[in-house]
VMD Tcl script that draws the C-alpha trace (Angstrom):
set ca {
  {109.94 140.75 -17.42}
  {113.52 141.97 -17.74}
  {115.56 142.04 -20.92}
  {119.12 141.27 -19.81}
  {120.45 142.88 -23.00}
  {118.39 146.10 -23.17}
  {116.60 147.26 -26.29}
  {118.19 150.70 -26.04}
  {121.50 150.12 -24.25}
  {123.36 153.12 -22.85}
  {126.46 151.49 -24.30}
  {127.17 148.53 -26.55}
  {125.32 147.11 -29.49}
  {121.64 146.67 -30.24}
  {120.42 143.16 -30.99}
  {117.98 141.87 -33.56}
  {114.44 141.93 -32.15}
  {114.02 138.12 -32.18}
  {117.20 137.70 -30.12}
  {116.41 140.62 -27.83}
  {112.87 139.33 -27.13}
  {113.97 135.69 -27.03}
  {113.53 133.55 -23.92}
  {117.30 133.34 -23.49}
  {117.49 137.10 -22.89}
  {114.51 137.36 -20.52}
  {114.11 136.90 -16.76}
  {111.41 137.62 -14.19}
  {112.15 140.31 -11.63}
  {110.35 142.50 -9.15}
  {109.05 145.79 -10.56}
  {111.61 147.76 -8.53}
  {114.46 145.53 -9.72}
  {113.37 145.92 -13.32}
  {113.24 149.72 -13.06}
  {116.71 149.89 -11.48}
  {118.24 147.80 -14.24}
  {116.90 150.27 -16.82}
  {119.04 150.34 -19.98}
  {122.29 149.26 -18.36}
  {124.27 146.67 -20.30}
  {124.43 143.20 -18.74}
  {127.88 143.80 -17.20}
  {126.59 147.02 -15.63}
  {123.60 145.20 -14.18}
  {125.86 142.50 -12.74}
  {128.34 144.95 -11.22}
  {125.86 147.57 -9.99}
  {123.02 145.41 -8.69}
  {124.20 141.98 -7.46}
  {121.25 141.81 -5.04}
  {118.82 142.06 -7.98}
  {120.67 139.31 -9.85}
  {120.10 137.08 -6.81}
  {116.30 137.49 -7.20}
  {116.29 135.11 -10.16}
  {117.98 131.75 -10.62}
  {117.80 132.35 -14.37}
  {119.65 135.68 -13.96}
  {122.31 133.94 -11.87}
  {122.91 131.53 -14.76}
  {122.99 134.44 -17.21}
  {125.52 136.23 -14.99}
  {127.82 133.19 -14.98}
  {127.51 132.85 -18.75}
  {128.31 136.55 -19.15}
  {131.51 136.19 -17.12}
  {132.72 133.30 -19.30}
  {135.02 133.93 -22.23}
  {135.26 137.60 -23.13}
  {133.00 138.67 -20.26}
  {130.10 139.73 -22.46}
  {126.48 138.66 -22.88}
  {126.08 137.85 -26.56}
  {123.31 136.74 -28.87}
  {125.05 133.37 -29.10}
  {125.09 132.97 -25.31}
  {121.42 133.98 -25.10}
  {120.55 131.38 -27.73}
  {122.52 128.68 -25.91}
  {120.85 129.68 -22.63}
  {117.40 129.47 -24.24}
  {118.13 125.97 -25.53}
  {119.47 124.83 -22.14}
  {116.41 126.20 -20.33}
  {114.01 124.56 -22.79}
  {115.82 121.22 -22.31}
  {115.50 121.50 -18.53}
  {111.76 122.20 -18.78}
  {111.26 119.46 -21.36}
  {113.12 116.83 -19.34}
  {111.55 117.75 -16.00}
  {108.04 118.74 -17.03}
}
mol new
graphics top color blue
foreach p $ca { graphics top sphere $p radius 0.5 }
foreach p [lrange $ca 0 end-1] q [lrange $ca 1 end] { graphics top cylinder $p $q radius 0.2 }
display resetview
C-alpha cells in the first residue's frame, strides 16, 4: 500500500493522520515500486517514476488530479478522490 503523500516527506508539508491514511491518498503497488517511491512528494513520484504510476489506475487518476490547478496533491484533492472512488464502487458493485 503506497501513501501518495508520504508521512515524512523529504519536502513539503505533513498531513493530518486521517487524511494521510485516507483511501484517497492510498494506492496498491508492487513492493519494488513502493520502495522506490520512498518519501518523495507526489510531484517527485510522478516525474521520477512514470512507469510505477502506470502500475495503478488509481495512481494515474491521482497523477492527473495532481497536475490540475496549482500542480500539487492536496488534502482536498485526496478527499475528492476518495469520494469519487467510493461512488464508483457503490454504483458498480
